[in-house]
Backbone as CSV, one residue per row, in Angstrom:
resi,resn,N_x,N_y,N_z,CA_x,CA_y,CA_z,C_x,C_y,C_z
1,MET,-61.967,-178.388,54.977,-61.348,-179.063,53.839,-62.388,-179.962,53.176
2,ASN,-62.296,-180.127,51.906,-63.234,-180.940,51.143,-62.755,-182.379,51.070
3,LYS,-63.081,-183.155,52.094,-62.683,-184.552,52.145,-63.918,-185.436,52.122
4,ILE,-63.836,-186.508,51.335,-64.899,-187.504,51.324,-64.281,-188.880,51.483
5,LEU,-65.132,-189.844,51.773,-64.729,-191.240,51.874,-65.530,-192.043,50.863
6,LEU,-64.850,-192.926,50.141,-65.497,-193.840,49.211,-65.227,-195.248,49.713
7,THR,-66.286,-196.009,49.934,-66.126,-197.372,50.433,-66.607,-198.356,49.373
8,VAL,-65.717,-199.304,49.033,-65.989,-200.328,48.031,-65.523,-201.660,48.602
9,ASN,-66.406,-202.639,48.651,-66.032,-203.978,49.108,-65.262,-203.938,50.433
10,ASN,-65.780,-203.198,51.400,-65.194,-203.067,52.739,-63.837,-202.382,52.770
11,THR,-63.440,-201.731,51.693,-62.207,-200.949,51.657,-62.592,-199.480,51.475
12,THR,-62.031,-198.618,52.335,-62.370,-197.202,52.285,-61.182,-196.388,51.785
13,PHE,-61.474,-195.510,50.836,-60.486,-194.591,50.272,-60.888,-193.175,50.651
14,SER,-59.922,-192.366,51.054,-60.205,-190.948,51.276,-59.894,-190.196,49.991
15,ALA,-60.614,-189.110,49.786,-60.410,-188.292,48.588,-60.479,-186.827,48.978
16,THR,-59.717,-186.026,48.263,-59.742,-184.580,48.444,-60.428,-183.972,47.228
17,LEU,-61.462,-183.172,47.488,-62.204,-182.526,46.409,-61.690,-181.119,46.187
18,LEU,-61.780,-180.664,44.950,-61.405,-179.302,44.613,-62.453,-178.338,45.181
19,ASP,-62.064,-177.106,45.356,-62.986,-176.078,45.817,-63.707,-175.507,44.596
20,SER,-64.997,-175.879,44.423,-65.736,-175.431,43.252,-67.239,-175.501,43.508
21,VAL,-67.989,-174.899,42.621,-69.442,-174.981,42.682,-69.882,-176.432,42.491
22,LEU,-69.209,-177.161,41.597,-69.508,-178.575,41.395,-69.354,-179.342,42.700
23,THR,-68.259,-179.119,43.413,-68.026,-179.811,44.680,-69.146,-179.517,45.668
24,ASP,-69.536,-178.263,45.768,-70.616,-177.895,46.694,-71.901,-178.634,46.355
25,ARG,-72.273,-178.669,45.091,-73.486,-179.375,44.672,-73.369,-180.871,44.890
26,PHE,-72.197,-181.422,44.595,-71.987,-182.854,44.777,-72.135,-183.235,46.248
27,LYS,-71.531,-182.445,47.129,-71.589,-182.747,48.558,-73.005,-182.663,49.111
28,GLU,-73.890,-181.905,48.466,-75.293,-181.850,48.880,-75.990,-183.199,48.711
29,GLN,-75.438,-184.054,47.847,-76.027,-185.377,47.590,-75.631,-186.417,48.650
30,LEU,-74.618,-186.101,49.435,-74.042,-187.073,50.365,-74.836,-187.160,51.661
31,PRO,-74.840,-188.326,52.292,-74.219,-189.575,51.844,-75.068,-190.244,50.765
32,LEU,-74.398,-191.029,49.927,-75.124,-191.771,48.908,-74.423,-193.081,48.605
33,THR,-75.214,-194.020,48.154,-74.709,-195.313,47.725,-75.132,-195.492,46.279
34,ILE,-74.142,-195.730,45.410,-74.416,-195.810,43.975,-73.822,-197.084,43.385
35,ASP,-74.430,-197.558,42.324,-73.904,-198.698,41.576,-73.168,-198.144,40.367
36,MET,-71.852,-198.283,40.378,-71.027,-197.773,39.289,-70.746,-198.884,38.287
37,SER,-70.907,-198.571,37.016,-70.681,-199.531,35.935,-69.244,-199.456,35.442
38,GLU,-68.791,-200.546,34.869,-67.442,-200.648,34.298,-67.424,-200.076,32.888
39,LEU,-66.304,-199.419,32.541,-66.135,-198.917,31.175,-64.659,-198.961,30.781
40,ASN,-64.371,-199.579,29.648,-63.055,-199.550,28.996,-61.908,-200.165,29.785
41,GLY,-62.176,-200.892,30.847,-61.089,-201.476,31.627,-60.220,-200.438,32.305
42,SER,-60.794,-199.233,32.523,-60.002,-198.162,33.123,-60.802,-197.266,34.070
43,GLU,-62.129,-197.446,34.103,-62.942,-196.511,34.883,-64.275,-197.122,35.284
44,LYS,-64.857,-196.538,36.312,-66.219,-196.846,36.744,-67.013,-195.552,36.611
45,PHE,-68.300,-195.666,36.265,-69.105,-194.456,36.106,-70.508,-194.649,36.660
46,TYR,-71.124,-193.503,36.993,-72.508,-193.484,37.457,-73.169,-192.230,36.896
47,SER,-74.342,-192.400,36.297,-75.073,-191.263,35.749,-76.203,-190.861,36.693
48,PHE,-76.157,-189.607,37.141,-77.199,-189.054,38.000,-78.412,-188.681,37.157
49,SER,-79.563,-188.558,37.793,-80.769,-188.141,37.081,-80.847,-186.620,36.955
50,GLU,-79.963,-185.918,37.647,-79.942,-184.457,37.570,-78.619,-183.980,36.978
51,ARG,-78.603,-182.726,36.594,-77.394,-182.120,36.020,-76.653,-181.331,37.094
52,PHE,-75.346,-181.283,36.959,-74.487,-180.555,37.879,-73.807,-179.400,37.140
53,PRO,-73.399,-178.360,37.871,-72.701,-177.236,37.228,-71.255,-177.622,36.905
54,VAL,-70.939,-177.751,35.645,-69.610,-178.215,35.237,-68.920,-177.185,34.355
55,LYS,-67.598,-177.320,34.278,-66.770,-176.522,33.369,-65.783,-177.495,32.726
56,SER,-66.249,-178.168,31.702,-65.437,-179.201,31.057,-64.216,-178.607,30.374
57,GLU,-63.143,-179.382,30.414,-61.912,-179.009,29.726,-61.189,-180.283,29.307
58,ARG,-60.383,-180.153,28.294,-59.552,-181.299,27.888,-58.472,-181.475,28.932
59,VAL,-58.507,-182.611,29.605,-57.568,-182.823,30.713,-56.243,-183.417,30.240
60,GLY,-56.230,-184.038,29.068,-54.997,-184.590,28.519,-54.601,-185.912,29.141
61,ASN,-54.301,-185.900,30.430,-53.874,-187.122,31.112,-54.781,-187.432,32.285
62,ILE,-55.146,-188.701,32.374,-55.936,-189.220,33.480,-54.981,-189.951,34.409
63,LYS,-55.181,-189.777,35.707,-54.364,-190.497,36.688,-55.257,-191.393,37.527
64,LYS,-54.722,-192.532,37.898,-55.448,-193.450,38.770,-55.898,-192.699,40.018
65,GLY,-57.203,-192.795,40.331,-57.752,-192.119,41.495,-58.443,-190.803,41.180
66,ASP,-58.384,-190.350,39.910,-59.082,-189.123,39.540,-60.594,-189.325,39.635
67,LEU,-61.268,-188.336,40.185,-62.725,-188.270,40.216,-63.125,-187.094,39.332
68,MET,-63.949,-187.357,38.312,-64.329,-186.301,37.386,-65.773,-186.477,36.963
69,PHE,-66.302,-185.439,36.345,-67.606,-185.523,35.718,-67.417,-185.494,34.216
70,PHE,-68.109,-186.406,33.528,-68.189,-186.400,32.073,-69.566,-185.848,31.742
71,GLY,-69.620,-184.785,30.974,-70.886,-184.106,30.774,-71.324,-183.497,32.097
72,SER,-72.600,-183.262,32.226,-73.079,-182.607,33.443,-73.744,-183.558,34.429
73,ASP,-73.741,-184.873,34.111,-74.460,-185.790,34.998,-73.748,-187.109,35.298
74,THR,-72.539,-187.307,34.792,-71.893,-188.607,34.954,-70.608,-188.504,35.762
75,LEU,-70.623,-189.137,36.942,-69.452,-189.214,37.808,-68.565,-190.353,37.322
76,VAL,-67.262,-190.082,37.203,-66.320,-191.097,36.733,-65.183,-191.231,37.736
77,LEU,-64.874,-192.467,38.095,-63.736,-192.793,38.957,-62.764,-193.609,38.118
78,PHE,-61.572,-193.066,37.893,-60.570,-193.728,37.056,-59.639,-194.577,37.907
79,TYR,-59.327,-195.780,37.415,-58.411,-196.646,38.154,-57.157,-197.019,37.355
80,LYS,-56.927,-196.340,36.243,-55.690,-196.509,35.463,-55.236,-195.149,34.961
81,ASN,-53.936,-195.029,34.686,-53.370,-193.825,34.072,-53.430,-193.978,32.557
82,PHE,-53.815,-192.911,31.861,-53.790,-192.934,30.402,-53.994,-191.527,29.859
83,SER,-53.712,-191.356,28.581,-53.940,-190.082,27.899,-55.323,-190.105,27.267
84,THR,-55.947,-188.923,27.195,-57.281,-188.841,26.604,-57.476,-187.530,25.858
85,SER,-58.335,-187.566,24.867,-58.711,-186.337,24.165,-60.090,-185.860,24.623
86,TYR,-60.722,-186.604,25.541,-62.050,-186.237,26.039,-61.971,-185.085,27.028
87,SER,-63.102,-184.414,27.191,-63.202,-183.304,28.144,-63.962,-183.740,29.389
88,TYR,-63.477,-183.309,30.532,-64.070,-183.636,31.827,-64.028,-182.393,32.715
89,THR,-64.785,-182.449,33.806,-64.684,-181.451,34.860,-64.115,-182.156,36.081
90,ARG,-62.985,-181.661,36.569,-62.340,-182.290,37.726,-63.166,-182.048,38.988
91,LEU,-63.357,-183.123,39.753,-64.033,-183.039,41.044,-63.010,-183.174,42.167
92,GLY,-62.062,-184.095,42.016,-61.044,-184.319,43.032,-60.232,-185.551,42.712
93,THR,-59.545,-186.071,43.729,-58.718,-187.257,43.531,-58.592,-188.049,44.823
94,LEU,-58.465,-189.350,44.688,-58.229,-190.197,45.857,-56.845,-189.903,46.400
95,ASP,-56.734,-189.871,47.721,-55.461,-189.542,48.355,-54.429,-190.659,48.209
96,HIS,-54.878,-191.916,48.282,-53.968,-193.068,48.187,-54.637,-194.160,47.351
97,PRO,-54.549,-194.065,46.016,-55.260,-195.008,45.148,-54.467,-196.271,44.791
98,GLU,-53.449,-196.587,45.570,-52.523,-197.657,45.173,-53.217,-198.974,44.815
99,ASN,-54.153,-199.471,45.620,-54.779,-200.769,45.334,-56.195,-200.606,44.761
100,LEU,-56.500,-199.446,44.205,-57.832,-199.145,43.701,-58.295,-200.136,42.647
101,GLN,-57.463,-200.440,41.669,-57.853,-201.341,40.592,-58.244,-202.717,41.130
102,GLU,-57.488,-203.231,42.072,-57.768,-204.545,42.645,-59.095,-204.534,43.404
103,VAL,-59.345,-203.472,44.155,-60.571,-203.378,44.949,-61.795,-203.227,44.047
104,LEU,-61.700,-202.426,42.989,-62.836,-202.197,42.101,-63.166,-203.409,41.247
105,GLY,-62.167,-204.192,40.874,-62.407,-205.368,40.049,-62.761,-205.020,38.617
106,ARG,-63.297,-206.012,37.897,-63.553,-205.853,36.464,-65.029,-205.689,36.117
107,LYS,-65.882,-205.672,37.128,-67.321,-205.546,36.886,-67.838,-204.314,37.605
108,GLY,-69.140,-204.092,37.525,-69.754,-202.991,38.249,-69.596,-203.185,39.756
109,VAL,-69.619,-202.083,40.496,-69.445,-202.139,41.946,-70.405,-201.166,42.633
110,THR,-70.710,-201.466,43.877,-71.480,-200.558,44.710,-70.506,-199.717,45.517
111,VAL,-70.692,-198.405,45.486,-69.790,-197.479,46.161,-70.592,-196.606,47.120
112,ARG,-70.162,-196.557,48.351,-70.750,-195.666,49.359,-69.870,-194.423,49.425
113,ILE,-70.468,-193.231,49.294,-69.714,-191.972,49.333,-70.301,-191.111,50.435
114,GLU,-69.435,-190.620,51.314,-69.877,-189.766,52.410,-68.797,-188.768,52.755
115,GLU,-69.192,-187.708,53.448,-68.219,-186.729,53.877,-67.329,-187.316,54.956
116,ASP,-66.061,-186.944,54.953,-65.130,-187.366,55.986,-65.320,-186.412,57.156
117,GLN,-65.721,-186.935,58.287,-66.041,-186.099,59.457,-64.816,-185.719,60.269
118,LYS,-63.642,-186.170,59.879,-62.405,-185.842,60.639,-61.994,-184.413,60.426
Protein backbone atom coordinates (compact mmCIF):
# COMPACT_ATOMS: atom_id res chain seq x y z
CA MET A 1 0.00 0.00 0.00
CA ASN A 2 1.20 3.52 -0.70
CA LYS A 3 1.36 5.02 2.77
CA ILE A 4 3.54 7.90 3.91
CA LEU A 5 3.95 9.87 7.10
CA LEU A 6 4.18 13.67 7.27
CA THR A 7 5.52 15.14 10.49
CA VAL A 8 5.00 18.82 11.33
CA ASN A 9 5.76 20.38 14.71
CA ASN A 10 5.94 16.95 16.42
CA THR A 11 2.55 15.91 14.99
CA THR A 12 2.49 13.05 12.49
CA PHE A 13 -0.18 12.56 9.83
CA SER A 14 -0.55 9.41 7.76
CA ALA A 15 -1.44 9.74 4.09
CA THR A 16 -2.52 7.34 1.39
CA LEU A 17 -1.01 7.92 -2.05
CA LEU A 18 -2.65 7.05 -5.34
CA ASP A 19 -1.15 4.32 -7.48
CA SER A 20 0.63 6.25 -10.25
CA VAL A 21 3.93 6.97 -11.94
CA LEU A 22 4.00 10.26 -10.01
CA THR A 23 3.71 8.38 -6.72
CA ASP A 24 6.55 6.05 -7.67
CA ARG A 25 8.84 8.97 -8.54
CA PHE A 26 7.83 10.90 -5.44
CA LYS A 27 8.56 7.95 -3.16
CA GLU A 28 12.07 7.71 -4.66
CA GLN A 29 12.77 11.07 -2.96
CA LEU A 30 11.89 9.78 0.51
CA PRO A 31 12.77 10.33 3.24
CA LEU A 32 13.00 14.08 2.90
CA THR A 33 12.64 17.19 4.98
CA ILE A 34 11.30 20.26 3.20
CA ASP A 35 10.42 23.84 4.09
CA MET A 36 6.91 24.49 2.81
CA SER A 37 5.78 28.07 2.23
CA GLU A 38 2.35 29.50 2.98
CA LEU A 39 -0.01 30.51 0.17
CA ASN A 40 -3.51 32.05 0.19
CA GLY A 41 -4.38 31.02 3.75
CA SER A 42 -5.33 27.59 2.44
CA GLU A 43 -2.20 25.68 1.44
CA LYS A 44 1.50 25.03 1.91
CA PHE A 45 3.79 24.42 -1.07
CA TYR A 46 7.31 23.32 -1.92
CA SER A 47 9.00 23.56 -5.32
CA PHE A 48 11.44 20.79 -6.22
CA SER A 49 14.46 21.46 -8.43
CA GLU A 50 13.41 18.58 -10.70
CA ARG A 51 10.28 17.82 -12.69
CA PHE A 52 7.90 14.96 -11.97
CA PRO A 53 5.66 13.01 -14.38
CA VAL A 54 2.24 14.64 -13.99
CA LYS A 55 -1.19 14.49 -15.60
CA SER A 56 -2.85 17.74 -14.59
CA GLU A 57 -6.61 18.05 -14.57
CA ARG A 58 -9.15 20.52 -13.30
CA VAL A 59 -10.03 19.09 -9.92
CA GLY A 60 -12.92 21.46 -9.19
CA ASN A 61 -12.94 20.98 -5.43
CA ILE A 62 -10.06 20.90 -2.99
CA LYS A 63 -10.46 19.08 0.31
CA LYS A 64 -8.49 19.61 3.49
CA GLY A 65 -5.65 17.08 3.48
CA ASP A 66 -5.29 16.81 -0.31
CA LEU A 67 -1.72 16.34 -1.55
CA MET A 68 -1.25 17.43 -5.16
CA PHE A 69 1.28 18.69 -7.63
CA PHE A 70 0.85 22.07 -9.30
CA GLY A 71 2.77 21.98 -12.55
CA SER A 72 5.48 19.37 -12.68
CA ASP A 73 7.60 20.49 -9.73
CA THR A 74 5.45 21.94 -6.93
CA LEU A 75 4.05 19.81 -4.10
CA VAL A 76 0.96 21.33 -2.47
CA LEU A 77 -0.65 20.36 0.84
CA PHE A 78 -4.11 21.88 1.28
CA TYR A 79 -5.52 22.61 4.73
CA LYS A 80 -8.91 24.09 3.76
CA ASN A 81 -11.82 23.03 1.54
CA PHE A 82 -12.60 25.26 -1.44
CA SER A 83 -13.51 25.30 -5.13
CA THR A 84 -10.86 26.00 -7.75
CA SER A 85 -10.50 26.43 -11.48
CA TYR A 86 -6.78 25.49 -11.35
CA SER A 87 -5.39 22.21 -12.62
CA TYR A 88 -3.44 19.81 -10.41
CA THR A 89 -2.19 16.23 -10.42
CA ARG A 90 -3.48 14.27 -7.44
CA LEU A 91 -0.81 12.54 -5.36
CA GLY A 92 -2.92 11.41 -2.39
CA THR A 93 -4.66 12.57 0.76
CA LEU A 94 -4.11 12.66 4.50
CA ASP A 95 -6.07 9.93 6.25
CA HIS A 96 -7.15 12.10 9.22
CA PRO A 97 -6.61 15.83 8.52
CA GLU A 98 -8.91 17.09 11.28
CA ASN A 99 -6.39 19.34 13.11
CA LEU A 100 -4.15 19.99 10.08
CA GLN A 101 -4.81 23.73 9.88
CA GLU A 102 -3.94 24.26 13.54
CA VAL A 103 -0.72 22.23 13.27
CA LEU A 104 0.46 23.95 10.06
CA GLY A 105 -0.21 27.46 11.35
CA ARG A 106 -0.14 30.64 9.27
CA LYS A 107 3.53 30.72 8.26
CA GLY A 108 5.97 28.44 6.48
CA VAL A 109 6.67 25.08 8.12
CA THR A 110 9.25 22.32 8.02
CA VAL A 111 7.74 18.97 7.02
CA ARG A 112 9.40 15.57 7.30
CA ILE A 113 8.01 13.04 4.78
CA GLU A 114 8.84 9.34 4.90
CA GLU A 115 7.37 6.02 3.94
CA ASP A 116 5.13 4.37 6.52
CA GLN A 117 6.88 1.10 7.38
CA LYS A 118 3.76 -0.52 8.88
